[in-house]
C-alpha positions in Angstrom: 23.6 39.3 183.6 23.0 39.6 187.6 23.6 42.9 188.8 24.7 41.4 192.3 28.0 41.7 193.5 29.4 38.0 193.1 30.3 38.0 189.5 33.2 36.2 189.3 35.3 37.4 186.2 38.1 35.7 183.9 40.4 36.8 180.6 41.6 34.1 178.2 43.3 34.7 174.5 42.4 32.2 172.0 44.9 30.7 170.9 45.2 28.4 167.6 43.8 24.5 168.6 40.8 26.4 170.1 39.3 26.9 166.2 37.4 24.8 163.7 37.9 24.7 160.0 36.1 27.7 159.9 38.6 29.3 161.7 36.4 30.5 164.9 36.0 29.0 168.0 34.3 25.2 168.2 31.5 25.1 169.8 33.1 22.0 171.9 35.7 24.8 173.6 32.7 27.0 174.4 31.6 24.2 176.6 34.8 23.1 178.0 35.4 27.2 178.7 31.7 27.1 180.9 32.9 24.1 182.5 36.6 26.0 183.4 34.9 29.0 184.6 32.6 27.6 187.0 35.2 25.4 188.7 37.4 28.6 189.2 34.3 30.1 190.6 33.6 27.4 193.1 37.3 26.9 193.5 37.7 31.0 194.4 34.3 30.5 196.4 35.7 27.8 198.4 39.1 28.5 199.4 38.1 29.0 203.0 36.1 26.3 203.5 38.2 23.1 202.8 35.8 21.2 204.9 33.2 21.0 202.1 33.6 17.4 201.0 31.6 17.6 198.4 32.0 17.7 193.9 29.3 18.8 191.0 28.6 17.5 188.0 26.7 19.1 185.3 23.0 17.6 184.7 22.2 20.3 182.0 23.7 23.1 180.0 21.5 25.2 177.7 23.5 27.5 175.9 22.9 30.4 173.7 25.5 31.2 170.9 25.1 35.1 169.1 28.5 35.5 168.1 32.1 34.2 167.3 35.2 34.8 168.1 38.8 34.0 166.3 42.3 33.4 166.7 43.9 36.2 169.2 40.7 37.8 170.4 40.6 38.7 173.9 37.6 36.5 175.3 35.8 37.9 179.0 34.0 35.1 181.4 31.3 36.0 184.3 29.9 33.8 185.5 27.1 33.9 188.9 25.4 31.5 190.7 21.8 31.4 190.4 18.6 29.4 191.7 20.0 26.7 194.2 17.5 24.4 196.0 17.4 20.7 196.7 20.5 18.9 195.3 21.1 21.5 192.2 22.6 24.8 191.7 22.4 26.6 188.1 25.4 28.5 187.0 24.8 31.1 184.5 27.9 32.1 181.9 28.7 34.7 179.8 31.4 35.2 177.3 31.9 38.4 175.8 34.1 39.8 173.1 35.0 43.2 174.5 31.6 44.8 175.1 29.6 42.0 172.2 27.9 39.1 174.4 29.1 36.2 172.3 27.8 33.0 174.4 25.0 32.9 177.4 24.7 30.0 179.4 22.8 28.6 182.1 24.7 25.3 183.9 22.7 22.9 186.5 25.3 21.2 188.6 24.0 18.7 191.0 26.1 18.1 193.9 27.4 14.8 195.1 29.2 13.5 198.5 32.9 13.2 197.7 33.0 10.0 198.7 29.7 8.4 197.9 29.3 10.2 194.7 25.4 9.9 195.8 23.1 13.2 194.9 24.0 15.3 198.3 20.8 18.3 199.3 22.8 21.9 199.5 23.6 22.4 202.9 23.6 25.7 204.7 27.0 26.2 204.7 27.4 25.6 201.4 24.7 27.7 200.4 26.4 30.5 202.1 29.6 29.7 200.2 28.0 30.0 197.0 26.2 33.0 198.1 29.3 34.8 199.5 29.8 38.7 198.4 26.3 39.1 197.9 
């Protein structure tokens, strides 16, 4: 995990509809969680910058599953922004049960103009938002 100051953290209790037939969290749920924590972090970073007219789309997920979570487990999500250049930004997500790392992911996001939905180079103003708190 990044040792920088800009780590966004969120916790969640596993509920029944997140389980698969083996009674642990379904891998598709982890992908949803990765997207959800990324959006929560972006919304938190950009809350004071309403003039940013951009949206993000996923172009790549790399996910390493190391453990499993079951009903009632308290899960902690940690995320931070990694390499950002051109039109893309890599977001790192780690999902823990206590101190045990369950999932490690790197997702590449492409920034689009909100109106045209065409790729947009990441501007200095967006870069400042992404790096806020460092």
